[in-house]
N, C-alpha and C positions, 0 to 999 in steps of 0.2 A: 180884816177878814180876807182870806185867800181861797182860791179854788184848789181842792186837793182831789186825788184819785183814791178810791177805795178798792182794794184788791182782795181776792180770795186765792188761797193756795189750790192748785190743781195738780193732780197726779196723772202722769202719762207713763208709757212703757220706758221712755228715756229718762224719767225722773220727775221730780217736783218742779213746778214753776208757779208764777203768779199771773193772774188775769184780772184786768180792771173790770169791775162790775158797774161802776158809776162814778160820777164826779159830784162833789158837794162843796158848799161853802163852809169854811171852818176857821177858827182862830187857834194857832199853835203857839204855845208859850213855854219857854224853858223853865224848869223848876229852879227856884232860887238856891243860892249856894248853901245856906244853912240847912234847908230841907234836903237838898241833894246829899250833903255830908251825912245827915241822919239816915237817909234811906240806904246809902252805900254801906253804912255800918251794919244795917240790918240784912245785907246781902242782896238788896234790890238794885237792878240796873235801870230803873225807871228814870227818865230824863225830861219828859215833856208832858204838859197837859194840853188836851185838844178839846175845844168847845164847838159843838155843832148846834145849830138852831133850826134844823129841818129834819124831816124823816125821809127815807126809812132809817132805822137804827143801824148803828155800827156794832159789830159783835167781837168778843174776845177771839183772837186767832186771826182776825183780818189784818191787813196791812194798809197803812196810809202813806201815800207817796206825795211829797211836796218838794219842789226845787231839787229833784234828783236825790232826795234823801228818803230813806225808808224808815217808817215808825211802826213797830209791832204793837198792836193793841193788847194790853195785859189786864185792863180793868175798865168796866163801863158803869157809869151811874146815870140814871135817867131821872130828870126832874119833872115837875108838873108841866104839862103842855108838851112842847116839842123840843125842849132843851136837853142836851145830852153832854156829859163831861166824860172824856176818855183819858185814861192814864196810859201813856205809851213809852216805849223804849226805843231810842234812836239806834238803829243798826248801822254801824260804820263799815 
């Protein structure tokens, strides 16, 4: 489990940027090769699963930053209690 930054897109007169709204503990896992191949064949760029065990929730459209890598949140599934699984795309 690692500490990650949750960011929202902000719009200004000079263009769009990202602002950190909070930090949370999360586990980031790369999707396995066979599933990644299947998803790529479907046109998906999803590359990682992110598991959160605390609130507040993360929303589609936000960005997760960890070790100077940006992950765009493309899907969110919330389980009973405070566990949330995020499907994210690594932006290179």
